[in-house]
MITORFI-788373 format. One record per residue (C-alpha): x, y, z. Coordinates in steps of 0.02 Angstrom, whole numbers. Each point is the difference from the previous one (the first is absolute). Layout:
N
SITE      px      py      pz
SITE       X       Y       Z
...
This chain:
956
SITE      px      py      pz
SITE    4162    -200   -9589
SITE     102     -16     160
SITE    -133      96      97
SITE    -135    -111     -73
SITE      97    -156      49
SITE      20      59     179
SITE    -185      44      12
SITE     -55    -165     -79
SITE     115    -100     115
SITE     -70      89     154
SITE    -179     -32     -55
SITE      38    -183     -38
SITE      67     -22     176
SITE    -156      82      71
SITE    -111    -125     -93
SITE      72    -131     118
SITE     -70      96     150
SITE    -179     -54      41
SITE     -42     174      65
SITE      67      99    -147
SITE     -15    -116    -149
SITE    -162      72     -70
SITE      67     177     -11
SITE     164     -61     -73
SITE     -90    -105    -130
SITE    -107     149     -50
SITE     154     108     -25
SITE      86    -137    -100
SITE    -154     -11    -110
SITE      19     184     -42
SITE     185     -22     -38
SITE     -38    -150    -109
SITE     -85     113    -126
SITE     166      87     -35
SITE     109     -56    -147
SITE     133    -132      36
SITE     -73     -46     170
SITE      30    -184     -41
SITE     183      35     -39
SITE      19      87     168
SITE     -65    -156      85
SITE     121    -110     -98
SITE     143     115      50
SITE     -44     -26     183
SITE     -16    -188     -26
SITE     175      -6     -75
SITE      82     112     129
SITE      98    -119     113
SITE      33     141     125
SITE    -183      11      45
SITE     -72    -108     140
SITE     -72    -166     -57
SITE    -175      48      58
SITE       5     157    -108
SITE      59     -97    -152
SITE    -132    -134      28
SITE    -137     132      22
SITE      58      81    -163
SITE      -4    -168     -90
SITE    -176     -33      64
SITE     -57     174     -52
SITE      80     -25    -172
SITE     -87    -168     -23
SITE    -170      75      44
SITE      31     154    -107
SITE      41    -107    -151
SITE    -152    -110      30
SITE    -117     150     -11
SITE      93     114    -120
SITE      93    -101    -130
SITE    -134     -17    -134
SITE    -180      52     -26
SITE    -143    -113     -53
SITE      53      11    -182
SITE     175     -60      43
SITE      83     169     -33
SITE     133      61     120
SITE     -61     129     124
SITE     177      59      41
SITE     110     105    -114
SITE      98     -98    -131
SITE     170      47      74
SITE     -58     -56     173
SITE     -59    -167     -70
SITE     163     -31     -91
SITE     106      47     152
SITE     -97    -120     111
SITE      22    -143    -123
SITE     184      39     -18
SITE      39      10     186
SITE    -117    -116      93
SITE      79    -166     -50
SITE     172      51      61
SITE     -72      72     159
SITE     -95    -160      39
SITE     155    -107     -30
SITE      99     101     128
SITE    -139      24     128
SITE     -23     -96     164
SITE    -124    -143      -8
SITE    -146      89      85
SITE      17     145    -123
SITE      20    -121    -145
SITE    -172     -70      39
SITE     -83     172     -18
SITE      96      46    -158
SITE     -40    -171     -71
SITE    -186      34      17
SITE      24     169     -84
SITE      94     -82    -144
SITE    -140    -128     -14
SITE    -127     143     -14
SITE     104      85    -134
SITE      20    -165     -92
SITE    -188     -28      -1
SITE     -21     145    -120
SITE     171      21     -83
SITE      83    -170     -11
SITE      50     -54    -122
SITE     -41     109    -150
SITE      26     168      87
SITE     147     -67     101
SITE      80    -117    -125
SITE     177      31      63
SITE     -34     -64     175
SITE      29    -185     -26
SITE     166      26     -88
SITE      49     125     135
SITE     -32    -132     133
SITE     101    -131     -95
SITE     147     120     -16
SITE       4      26     188
SITE      10    -186      47
SITE     166     -38      82
SITE      86    -171      10
SITE     100      57     151
SITE    -110     118     103
SITE    -153     -82      79
SITE     -56     169      69
SITE     -14      80    -171
SITE     -72    -156     -81
SITE    -130     -20     137
SITE     -53     180     -23
SITE     -22     -30    -187
SITE     -98    -160      31
SITE    -113      88     127
SITE     -43     128    -134
SITE     -28    -137    -129
SITE    -113     -98     118
SITE    -101     155      43
SITE     -38      17    -186
SITE     -15    -181     -56
SITE     -96     -51     157
SITE    -147     106     -63
SITE     -38    -138    -124
SITE     -44    -132     130
SITE    -184      42      32
SITE     -38      62    -177
SITE    -105     -87    -132
SITE      85     -34    -165
SITE     -19     132    -136
SITE      89      48    -160
SITE      78     154      81
SITE      60    -101     149
SITE      72    -137    -111
SITE      97     130    -101
SITE      70      73     161
SITE      55    -171      64
SITE      79     -43    -169
SITE      95     165       2
SITE      68     -37     174
SITE      44    -181     -37
SITE      88      53    -160
SITE     112     122      94
SITE       9     -74     175
SITE     -14    -187     -33
SITE     180     -47     -42
SITE      79     114     132
SITE    -121     -77     126
SITE      55    -179     -35
SITE     183      55       4
SITE     -29      86     167
SITE     -67    -163      73
SITE     166     -83     -36
SITE      99     149      68
SITE    -100       2     162
SITE      24    -188      20
SITE     188      18     -21
SITE      10     145     122
SITE     -99     -96     133
SITE     123    -145     -17
SITE     151     115       7
SITE     -62      93     154
SITE     -71    -145     101
SITE     108      48     148
SITE     -23     189      -8
SITE    -165      46      83
SITE     -30     175     -71
SITE      39     -51    -179
SITE     -96    -163      18
SITE    -155      91      62
SITE      14     124    -143
SITE      17    -129    -138
SITE    -137    -111      74
SITE    -112     154      -8
SITE      52      19    -182
SITE     -52    -179     -35
SITE    -164      29      92
SITE     -37     153    -108
SITE      44     -97    -157
SITE    -124    -136      49
SITE    -133     134      27
SITE      35      67    -174
SITE      -4    -179     -67
SITE    -180      -4      66
SITE     -37     171     -77
SITE      65     -50    -172
SITE    -101    -162       6
SITE    -164      61      75
SITE     -85      35    -168
SITE      78    -128    -115
SITE     155    -108     -11
SITE     132     107     -90
SITE     114     -89    -125
SITE     156      54      95
SITE     -70     -83     158
SITE     -63    -154     -92
SITE     169     -31     -80
SITE      89      20     168
SITE    -131     -85     109
SITE     104    -155      34
SITE     152      97      59
SITE    -110     117     104
SITE     -83    -148      88
SITE     174     -65      45
SITE      34     165      90
SITE    -170      -7      86
SITE      35    -178      62
SITE     170      57      62
SITE     -65     143     104
SITE    -150     -91      71
SITE     124    -117      86
SITE     137     131      31
SITE      57      25     180
SITE     135     104      80
SITE      51       4     185
SITE      12     190     -10
SITE    -190       4      19
SITE     -13    -121     145
SITE     -70      69     162
SITE    -103     144     -69
SITE    -180     -16      60
SITE    -100     158     -35
SITE       3      69    -177
SITE      25    -107    -154
SITE     175       4     -72
SITE      36      26    -186
SITE      11    -190     -14
SITE    -179     -25      63
SITE     -58     140    -114
SITE      83     -83    -149
SITE     -79    -169      37
SITE    -170      84      24
SITE      16      85    -170
SITE      48    -166     -80
SITE    -154     -85      74
SITE    -109     141     -67
SITE      67     -19    -177
SITE     -19    -190      12
SITE    -182      28      42
SITE     -22     110    -154
SITE      79    -127    -117
SITE    -100    -145      74
SITE    -164      93     -23
SITE      34      86    -166
SITE     128    -101     -97
SITE     -29    -179      56
SITE      37     -74    -172
SITE     173      81      -4
SITE      33     -18     185
SITE     -69    -176      25
SITE     170     -88     -10
SITE      65     103     146
SITE    -149      -7     118
SITE      39    -161      92
SITE     180      50      40
SITE     -53     173      59
SITE    -137     -78     106
SITE     133    -102      89
SITE     110     154      19
SITE    -140     101      77
SITE     -47    -144     114
SITE     179      -2      61
SITE      -8     187      31
SITE    -158     -19     104
SITE      77    -143      98
SITE     155     102      40
SITE     -75     166      58
SITE     -45      31     180
SITE    -143      94      82
SITE      99     164       7
SITE     -83     153     -77
SITE     143      22    -125
SITE     -66    -153     -93
SITE    -183      55      -6
SITE      -1      72    -176
SITE     105    -144     -69
SITE    -116    -128      80
SITE    -153      87     -73
SITE      73       7    -176
SITE      57    -181       9
SITE    -175     -55      52
SITE     -76     103    -140
SITE     110     -92    -124
SITE     -57    -169      69
SITE    -180      63     -13
SITE      30      42    -183
SITE      71    -176     -29
SITE    -153     -76      83
SITE    -111     105    -114
SITE      65     -87    -158
SITE     -83    -170     -16
SITE     150     -91     -73
SITE     112      61     142
SITE    -127     -18     140
SITE      15    -189      -2
SITE     168       9      89
SITE    -101      46     156
SITE    -134    -133     -22
SITE      49    -141     120
SITE     -38      -4     186
SITE     181     -12      56
SITE      50     155     -99
SITE    -148      98      64
SITE      40     -52     178
SITE     178      61     -21
SITE     -59     165     -73
SITE    -121      30     143
SITE     126     -49     133
SITE     157      82     -71
SITE     -71     153     -88
SITE    -179      41      47
SITE       2     -24     188
SITE     164      93      33
SITE     -65     148     -99
SITE    -175      11      74
SITE      55     -25     180
SITE      14     156     105
SITE     177      63      27
SITE      64     101     146
SITE       8     151    -115
SITE    -186     -22     -37
SITE     -42      -5     185
SITE     108     154      30
SITE     -93      92    -139
SITE    -166     -54      77
SITE      52      76     166
SITE     104     151     -53
SITE     -74      52    -169
SITE    -179     -64       6
SITE     -68     105    -145
SITE     140     -63    -113
SITE     -36    -179      54
SITE    -182      22     -51
SITE      44      76    -169
SITE     122    -141     -36
SITE    -114    -138      63
SITE    -168      55     -69
SITE     -58    -101    -149
SITE      54      85    -160
SITE     126     113      87
SITE     146    -121      23
SITE      46     -34    -181
SITE     186     -11      36
SITE      -8     -94     164
SITE      59    -178      23
SITE    -174     -51      58
SITE     -83      71    -155
SITE     124     -78    -121
SITE     -11    -169      89
SITE    -190       7      -4
SITE      -2      40    -186
SITE     114    -149     -35
SITE    -102    -117     108
SITE    -164      58     -79
SITE      72     -27    -174
SITE      45    -178      51
SITE    -174     -18      75
SITE     -77      51    -166
SITE      97    -138     -88
SITE     -18    -140     129
SITE    -141      51     117
SITE     -35    -164      89
SITE     184     -49      20
SITE      57     171      62
SITE    -146       9     122
SITE      45    -170      74
SITE     185      42      13
SITE     -25     172      79
SITE    -132     -61     122
SITE     126    -120      77
SITE     102     152      49
SITE    -153     100      51
SITE     -52    -136     121
SITE     178     -13      65
SITE      10     187      37
SITE    -175       4      73
SITE      54    -132     126
SITE     155     102      42
SITE    -108     156       4
SITE     -87     -58     158
SITE     154      61      94
SITE      90     107    -131
SITE     -94     143     -81
SITE     132      18    -136
SITE     -31    -178     -58
SITE    -187      35      -6
SITE      33     157    -102
SITE      93    -107    -127
SITE    -144    -125      -6
SITE    -129     138     -28
SITE     106      80    -137
SITE      22    -166     -90
SITE    -188     -27       8
SITE     -34     174     -69
SITE     121     -36    -142
SITE     -84    -160     -60
SITE    -181      44      41
SITE     -15     147    -120
SITE     -18     -28    -186
SITE      18     139    -127
SITE      23     184      38
SITE     -43      71     170
SITE    -113     148     -39
SITE       3     164      95
SITE    -189       1      11
SITE     -41    -180      48
SITE     163     -82      51
SITE      12    -183     -48
SITE    -144     -39    -117
SITE      50    -179     -48
SITE      72    -127     121
SITE      88    -167     -13
SITE    -137    -131     -20
SITE      94    -119     117
SITE      -5     121     147
SITE    -138      64     117
SITE      51     176      51
SITE    -142      26     124
SITE      35    -164      89
SITE     186      40      12
SITE     -39     170      75
SITE    -119     -74     128
SITE     118    -138      54
SITE     167      89       1
SITE     -15     190     -12
SITE    -160      66      80
SITE      70     -21     175
SITE     140     125     -38
SITE    -127     130     -57
SITE     -87       4     169
SITE     136     -68     115
SITE      74     126     120
SITE     166     -92      22
SITE      40     -27    -185
SITE     158      77     -69
SITE     -37     160    -100
SITE      66     -79    -160
SITE    -119    -147      25
SITE    -143     125      16
SITE      58      87    -159
SITE       3    -169     -89
SITE    -180     -32      54
SITE     -57     172     -59
SITE      96     -16    -163
SITE     -81    -170     -29
SITE    -173      80      11
SITE      59     144    -109
SITE      64    -117    -137
SITE    -149    -120       1
SITE    -135     130      30
SITE     -98     -56    -153
SITE      -7    -180      62
SITE    -100      42     157
SITE    -188      23      -4
SITE     -97     135      91
SITE     -28    -108     156
SITE     184     -44      13
SITE      49     182     -20
SITE    -127      52     131
SITE      91    -113     124
SITE     172      64     -52
SITE     -40     185      -8
SITE      -8      33     187
SITE     171     -80      37
SITE      73     103    -142
SITE     -68     161      74
SITE      65     -54     171
SITE     175     -18     -73
SITE      -7     184     -46
SITE      21      24     187
SITE     166     -93       3
SITE     150      96      62
SITE     105     -77    -140
SITE      19     113    -152
SITE       0    -139    -130
SITE    -149     -92      79
SITE    -116     151       7
SITE      55      57    -173
SITE     -33    -171     -77
SITE    -169      -1      88
SITE     -39     168     -82
SITE      55     -67    -169
SITE    -113    -153      17
SITE    -151     102      62
SITE      18     121    -146
SITE       7    -139    -129
SITE    -148     -92      77
SITE    -104     159      -5
SITE      47      16    -184
SITE     -45    -182     -37
SITE    -154     -33    -107
SITE     -97    -156     -46
SITE     -37     -62    -176
SITE    -144     122     -18
SITE     111     148      45
SITE     -74      25     174
SITE     116      33     146
SITE      25    -147     116
SITE      -8     123     145
SITE    -121     140     -45
SITE     -30     156     102
SITE    -125     -84     116
SITE     130    -127      58
SITE     138     124      35
SITE    -104     143      70
SITE      -9     -66     181
SITE     191      -8      10
SITE      41     150    -110
SITE      19     139     128
SITE     114     -99     113
SITE      96     -68    -149
SITE      31     173     -73
SITE      52      75     167
SITE     124    -141      27
SITE      72      15    -176
SITE      21     188      21
SITE      87     -27     167
SITE     123    -119     -83
SITE      36     125    -139
SITE      21     143     123
SITE     114     -92     123
SITE     149     103     -55
SITE     -42     177     -56
SITE     160      32     -97
SITE     -36      20    -188
SITE     111    -146     -52
SITE     -66    -126     127
SITE    -182      51     -13
SITE      -6     -36    -187
SITE     111    -154       9
SITE    -138    -132       3
SITE    -108      16    -156
SITE     -89    -163      42
SITE     -88      76     150
SITE     -60     149    -102
SITE     -59    -116    -138
SITE    -107     -92     128
SITE     -74     165      61
SITE     -41      45    -181
SITE     -84    -169     -31
SITE    -107      11     158
SITE     -63     173     -52
SITE     -37     -60    -177
SITE    -100    -149      64
SITE     -93     106     128
SITE     -54     132    -127
SITE    -131     109      87
SITE      20    -110     154
SITE     157      97      44
SITE    -119     127      78
SITE     -34    -124     141
SITE     186      -1      40
SITE       9     189      17
SITE      53      84    -162
SITE      69     152      90
SITE     111    -112     105
SITE      61     -94    -154
SITE      36     165     -87
SITE      97      61     151
SITE     114    -151     -14
SITE      19      16    -189
SITE      31     187       5
SITE     126     -22     140
SITE      93    -129    -102
SITE      -3     116    -151
SITE      76     142      99
SITE     142    -111      60
SITE      48     -92    -159
SITE      -7     157    -108
SITE     158      57      88
SITE      99    -135     -92
SITE    -100    -121    -110
SITE     105    -157     -13
SITE    -116    -149     -30
SITE    -107      20    -157
SITE    -102    -156      37
SITE     -46      63     172
SITE     -60     169     -56
SITE     -90     -76    -150
SITE    -105    -108     118
SITE     -16     148     119
SITE     -80     112    -131
SITE    -105    -145     -66
SITE     -70     -16     177
SITE     -44     185      -4
SITE     -76     -24    -172
SITE    -109    -141      66
SITE     -70     116     134
SITE     -34     134    -129
SITE     -82    -119    -124
SITE    -117     -83     123
SITE     -28     130     137
SITE       3     171     -83
SITE    -190       9      -3
SITE     -21     -41     184
SITE     -62     148     104
SITE     108     -32     154
SITE     166      50     -80
SITE      62     140    -112
SITE     138     -88     -94
SITE      49     154     -99
SITE      36     103     155
SITE      90    -144      88
SITE     113     -36    -148
SITE      29     178     -56
SITE     131      49     129
SITE     121    -149     -17
SITE     -19       0    -189
SITE      26     188     -13
SITE     162     -20      98
SITE      58    -133    -124
SITE     -29     122    -143
SITE      78     146      92
SITE     154     -99      47
SITE       9     -77    -174
SITE       8    -181      60
SITE      14     -63    -179
SITE     -25    -184      46
SITE    -172      37      72
SITE     -67     130    -123
SITE     -74    -130    -122
SITE     -95     -84     143
SITE     -64     167      66
SITE     -75      48    -167
SITE     -75    -172     -27
SITE     -91      12     167
SITE     -50     181     -32
SITE     -69     -58    -169
SITE    -101    -136      84
SITE     -70     125     125
SITE     -56     112    -143
SITE     -74    -142    -101
SITE    -101     -61     148
SITE     -54     174      56
SITE    -184      19     -46
SITE       1     190      -6
SITE      28      96    -161
SITE     110     127      87
SITE     186      -7      33
SITE      21     -49     183
SITE     101      91     133
SITE     176      50     -46
SITE       5    -100    -161
SITE       0     159    -105
SITE     178      31      57
SITE      45    -171     -68
SITE     -66      51    -170
SITE     129     139      -5
SITE     135    -123      49
SITE     -49    -132    -128
SITE       7     127    -141
SITE     183      36      43
SITE     102     -81    -141
SITE     147     -50     112
SITE    -108    -122      98
SITE     -24     -99    -160
SITE     187     -19     -29
SITE       7    -156     110
SITE     -65    -143    -106
SITE     -77     -93     147
SITE    -110     150      40
SITE     -88       1    -169
SITE    -135    -136      26
SITE     -60      64     171
SITE      11     183     -52
SITE    -100     -30    -159
SITE    -129     -99      98
SITE     -11     140     127
SITE     -17     133    -134
SITE    -136    -101     -88
SITE     -92     -17     166
SITE      11     182      53
SITE     -47      79    -168
SITE    -188     -34      16
SITE      -4      69     177
SITE     109     151     -37
SITE     -77      39    -170
SITE     -63     172      48
SITE     167      53      74
SITE      95     -67    -150
SITE    -105     104    -119
SITE      -4     159     106
SITE     187      -5      34
SITE      48     -47    -178
SITE      82    -163      52
SITE     -66    -108    -142
SITE     147      45    -110
SITE     120     -59     136
SITE     -96    -163      12
SITE      12     -23    -188
SITE     187      35       3
SITE      17    -147     121
SITE    -105    -104    -121
SITE     113      51    -145
SITE     156     -43      98
SITE     -62    -174      46
SITE     -68     -36    -173
SITE     171      29     -77
SITE      71    -154      86
SITE     -60    -175     -36
SITE      34     -45     183
SITE    -123     131      63
SITE    -126      17    -141
SITE    -128    -108      92
SITE      10     123     146
SITE     -25     143    -122
SITE    -166     -74     -55
SITE     -57     -18     181
SITE      17     189      14
SITE     -77      48    -167
SITE    -146    -120      27
SITE     -36      90     163
SITE      12     169     -87
SITE    -121     -52    -137
SITE    -122     -75     124
SITE       3     155     111
SITE      -1     155    -109
SITE    -132      59    -125
SITE      35      37    -182
SITE      21     187      24
SITE     141     -28     124
SITE      86    -132    -107
SITE     -21      93    -165
SITE     158     110       7
SITE     113    -147      40
SITE     -77    -147     -89
SITE      80      18    -171
SITE     170     -11      81
SITE     -56    -150     103
SITE     -60     -92    -155
SITE     161      41     -91
SITE     103     -71     144
SITE    -105    -158      -1
SITE      25     -22    -188
SITE     188      23      20
SITE       4    -127     141
SITE     -78    -133    -111
SITE     144      22    -122
SITE     132      -5     138
SITE     -76    -139     105
SITE     -95    -117    -117
SITE     -20    -140     128
SITE    -170     -81      25
SITE      -8      54     182
SITE      26     181     -50
SITE    -131     -10    -137
SITE    -124     -71     125
SITE      16     158     105
SITE     -12     110    -154
SITE    -160     -88     -54
SITE     -72      14     175
SITE      40     186       1
SITE     -90      23    -166
SITE    -153     -94      61
SITE      -2     103     160
SITE      -9     160    -103
SITE    -125     -76    -120
SITE    -115     -64     138
SITE       2     154     111
SITE    -152     114     -10
SITE      50     169     -68
SITE     151     -68     -93
SITE     -30    -148    -117
SITE      83     -64    -157
SITE     -24     164     -93
SITE      95      95     136
SITE     148    -118     -23
SITE     -11       8    -191
SITE      -1     191       1
SITE     162       6      98
SITE      77    -141    -100
SITE     -31     103    -158
SITE      85     148      85
SITE     154    -108      22
SITE      -2     -63    -180
SITE    -139      -7    -128
SITE     -79    -172     -23
SITE     117     -82     127
SITE    -150     -71      93
SITE     -40    -129    -136
SITE     161    -104      15
SITE       1      26     188
SITE    -176     -71      17
SITE      24    -142    -124
SITE     176     -54      52
SITE      -1      35     187
SITE    -174      19      75
SITE     -97    -138     -87
SITE     126    -144      12
SITE      58      49     175
SITE    -176      14      71
SITE     -29    -181     -50
SITE     140     -46     123
SITE     -85      82     149
SITE     -16    -131     136
SITE     -49     100     155
SITE    -189      11      13
SITE       9     185      44
SITE      99      36    -159
SITE    -118    -101    -108
SITE    -148      88      79
SITE      81     168     -38
SITE      29     -50    -181
SITE    -181     -55     -18
SITE     -61     169      62
SITE     124      90    -113
SITE     -50     -97    -156
SITE    -185      18      38
SITE      11     188      24
SITE     106      14    -158
SITE    -135     -89    -100
SITE    -137     107      73
SITE      80     171      24
SITE     153      24    -111
SITE     -28     118    -145
SITE     170     -46     -73
SITE     -40    -186      -3
SITE    -173      33     -71
SITE      67     100    -147
SITE     189       5     -18
SITE      38    -179      52
SITE    -147     -97     -73
SITE      98    -162     -13
SITE      67      30     174
SITE    -178       3      66
SITE     -25    -178     -62
SITE     169     -57      66
SITE     -42      75     169
SITE    -165     -91       8
SITE      87    -164     -42
SITE     129      31     137
SITE    -138      39     124
SITE     -89    -163     -35
SITE     164     -97      12
SITE      24      70     175
SITE    -174     -53      49
SITE       5    -176     -66
SITE     182     -56      15
SITE      97     -43     159
SITE     154     106      37
SITE     163     -49     -83
SITE     163      32      91
SITE     142      40    -119
SITE     152    -111      25
SITE     135      77     106
SITE    -103     141      72
SITE      14     -61     179
SITE    -112     -49     143
SITE     -61     178      26
SITE    -114     -24    -151
SITE     -91    -153      63
SITE    -185      19      29
SITE     -34      67     175
SITE    -138     -59     114
SITE     -44     165      82
SITE     -29     136    -129
SITE     -12     186      31
SITE    -138      96     -85
SITE      58     114    -141
SITE     -99     147      66
SITE     -99     120    -109
SITE    -158     -59      89
SITE      -1    -168     -90
SITE     -25    -135     131
SITE     -24    -163     -93
SITE      93    -158      49
SITE     154     -69     -90
SITE     -10     -69    -176
SITE     -61    -174     -30
SITE     160     -83     -59
SITE     -60    -180      -4
SITE      44    -105    -151
SITE    -138     -13    -130
SITE     -57    -163     -78
SITE      26     -22    -187
SITE    -186      16     -36
SITE     -33     144     119
SITE      33     160     -96
SITE     -71      94     149
SITE     -41     -82     166
SITE    -107      72     136
SITE      10     190      -3
SITE     110      63     142
SITE     -25     158      98
SITE     132      95     -96
SITE     -72     -60    -165
SITE    -168      67      55
SITE      83     167      40
SITE      79       7    -174
SITE    -164     -41     -84
SITE     -98     127     102
SITE     130     136     -30
SITE      -4     -33    -188
SITE    -190      -1       2
SITE     -12     169      87
SITE     133      77    -111
SITE     -87     -65    -156
SITE    -161      80      55
SITE      86     168      27
SITE      82     -14    -171
SITE    -162     -43     -92
SITE      55    -175     -46
SITE     173      44     -65
SITE      81    -147      91
SITE    -128    -117     -79
SITE      55      61    -171
SITE     183     -17      43
SITE     -28    -176      64
SITE     -88     -52    -160
SITE     136      77    -110
SITE     157     -39      96
SITE     -24    -157     106
SITE      10    -185     -38
SITE    -159    -102      26
SITE      61     -72     165
SITE      27     174      71
SITE    -169      58     -65
SITE     -77    -148      91
SITE      68      63     166
SITE     -65     177     -23
SITE    -166     -50     -80
SITE    -102      -4     164
SITE      60     175      45
SITE     -14      82    -171
SITE    -173     -66     -45
């Protein structure tokens, strides 16, 4: 054990080294398969003689190990029983004693364990926590409360359920009374230690944790123990909202425990205002005054940022309740709110300007719409917009007085103009600001285009404007992009592109953000405002400039820092489509490959490399058929290096792009070095990483048709089917399993499938029992129809192997799974496949003609339902089942267009015959002739009159 601990500690330290972390992580993965690995990590975490970085690395490794190895999909423990019990026994005490940064990691691990085990498989935990609470030691009590919050805090985002309610009741029954007693103890200790800084900080932290747990216990329903003590609890909350102590005067950077406590109180006040207004109504007005006093007393220092945001969120909640909103309804009150609260919190501070200059990428991420949830500006805007929603005309008039005032000052002071623009942005937008179209609805009392023309446009093109003024102008266009028509955008586009040439990081980045969103923008008919023809003349220069900005600093960290530039590159290539050829595809690939080779050394920005590989994917999708470039050869070398060096972050992207190259390759042969990839993909260890499964299964499905001969000659089909079996066993990967088996069925003839198919059918039957969801049944039904429709296989082939699994099992499978599930098919390609399957069953299946006589009639009825009824999407099946516009052909040489899925009138049993209906009729007619009228006899004996009416013209 000692040797193992030394080795594990050394490897954990090496994971912190950018040059050695991959090798160290690989060795740790091997060690993690040994028994009691998790206990070794906990031993290192608890060893106070070890360096803090080693203990923290061990805690992080333990958290991740528990996340992936605690339980399987069925909820059963994956670790040995003694290991599970030891972890539960030791981890609480370890977390209580650990430093705060280690507590955070252990807390997440406890939360993971609690997700599966608490409370019924860990029913001693709550009482254990209660027994450890101390009335004299804040350190021990705070450790206990941190553990409790890590468990109870899981309830906050959850929907109510019977199991959750039982868990909450269990906790409240054990923890409720000690919790209320601890509130009184903490209050007493704070009073007794008001002059002792260390103790005061500790007990204020205790009170803060108790308020967090107060939120946790109340987030689902109002517990009786809280309801009966609500009045006394609100007295404490009042007390600490107004509490001050000179010990905390003069601190300006990080929030003190006092600010944290007040922030937590504001958060719980927001919950009670929104969720329990009937019970909390008597207290709202007093708390509103308390919170107003808090906002009036805090300064612009960063230590007050979180408190200010939470206080404003509470006021927003008050304004959201109609009976409370009236306290803000008169002009004088609104003027005071704007002047005393809104303006101070939307005005730029020195710290904001310093961030703009010293940490520009962080400024952008904080400032960008939707990214600054916890900023003073965002919270102030939300409050002002809530007031605007209640009193639109009055708020507009009040705020515009200040806008005009700051615009006048802004003629000589850019900061004042920034405040004016921000106030205008706050009251001009109504409703949510969407990622796709920005502000879609505007204040009816405001003209956003006129305001831009009169007050902002000059900063967009002016050479002497302050960089922040330029950013405000660009952000204005970005936010109101849906409010400008094509002509207005045509005038604004060139200045935007010119601002990409700015030497200011924030200016050129915001220009890239705005250009990307404008290129994405569509009109009401779904057409791009700026199609390829509009952007093509500028595209080459635009791309070169964007690449030069990305490549300014060639270090891995700096090169991938700015995801917004790469997103713009991606969007330009998507809009250009085949037009990228005019910009020099080889040159674009040189840039992209060069970036790949640098960032693979240490991938650190997932958003950047997502957009990076999407840009590559756009080139592949739209330019792979062009003769002037061999994309496979250009991408092979950098991608092969990624696989060789096991850059795990990039492997999913590599296989997605390789899949796309195969899918778009018109030849039937496996191209270039791709055969080596087949060997790699069939290696089971590559499938151990969950994120690899979708791209690997897509790649395998794409390469099977092109490598069919090699798979058969080298006996690799069994290895392929083992991958299928592995994926089918898990409900999270069963959809990927069907991607593979569908490709196998489509590719190989019956004689190749014959030795394996009984096992395949058996696995599919078992999966229906294990994963009875509608989405799974849809794939099962599609798989059946694929077999049934394929020439050389057919329904009888499936039935023969079903009988080999279990005699007569096909009947319930067909009646209970295939027929009802097929009716739910919504994708035209799936409905087309089912039509072919049913038609061939009627015309060619010996089993349905003789053994399943009733089934023949049912099948005919199902076929006609598909032809005459529009698709029905089962509730809860997700967007992926919506009818698609562009439909792939199902193959097998059948080239008709998608099904006619229009709604039929009540008197139209059959409307105009569609192309597919003609195909069905013709197929039935030819089969009937070959069978000497047997289908005619079946139709007369087994079909209802309506069905006979459909077939009558073809069976005459």
